[in-house]
N, C-alpha and C positions, 0 to 999 in steps of 0.2 A: 186160534181165535180162541177170546173167551166168549164165554156163557152170553153173555147180556148180547153182543153184536151177532150170533148166531140166530138168537130168536130174535131180532130186529131183523135180519134175513129174512126170517121165516115169516114174520108177520107183514112185511111189506111186497114179498113173492101173495102172498096167501088176498093181500088189499087188492094187489094188481090184477091178478087171475079171477077176483069177484065182480069189482067193477067193466075187465074186458075181455074177458074170456083165457082160456089155457095157452093161446096161441102165441098173448102178448109177451114183450121181448121189454130189458128194460137193462141198464147199465149198472155198474157197481158205486155211480153217483147217488143211485137211487136211493141209498142206507142211510147218507147223510145231509143234512141240512147244507142252504147254498152256503151259508156260512160258518166255514169249517171250524171247527172247535177241538179235533181230538188228531189232527195229522195224523199223529204215529200210528192211530187206528186206521183212518184210509190209508194209509201206509202199506200196512199189515192185509188189509183187506185188497188192494188193490194190486202186491205182490203174489195174491191167494189165486185172483181173478186173471193176472196179465201172465207174470212170469212161471206159476206152477203149474196152473190149467192152460195155459194160451187158449184163451176165449177169448171171443171176436167184443167188438167192445156192445153191441147188443147181444142181446141168450135170453131164451124163451125163464119166464121165470117160472115155470114148474122145474124144469133142467135145472135152476140153479138151486133151490127149494131143496129139491131129492139130490144133490151133492153137498150142499151144509149140513143135510142130516146126517150124512157118512164122514163130517170131520169129525177127529179123535177131539 
């Protein structure tokens, strides 16, 4: 994943945690606008989420933030 999407994921996780607490869940769609402007990037994140890590549709934001920080 590129640096920009990693930063966006961390930002969204931080915002969700700040608003709803550390138990808040989210899906990978939370990192994209309703109008998909970058299908290739969406598929990259979806692949990371679904195929690579076999995550559920909704996961704790704090978990995703920690995982993204460990992506090379």
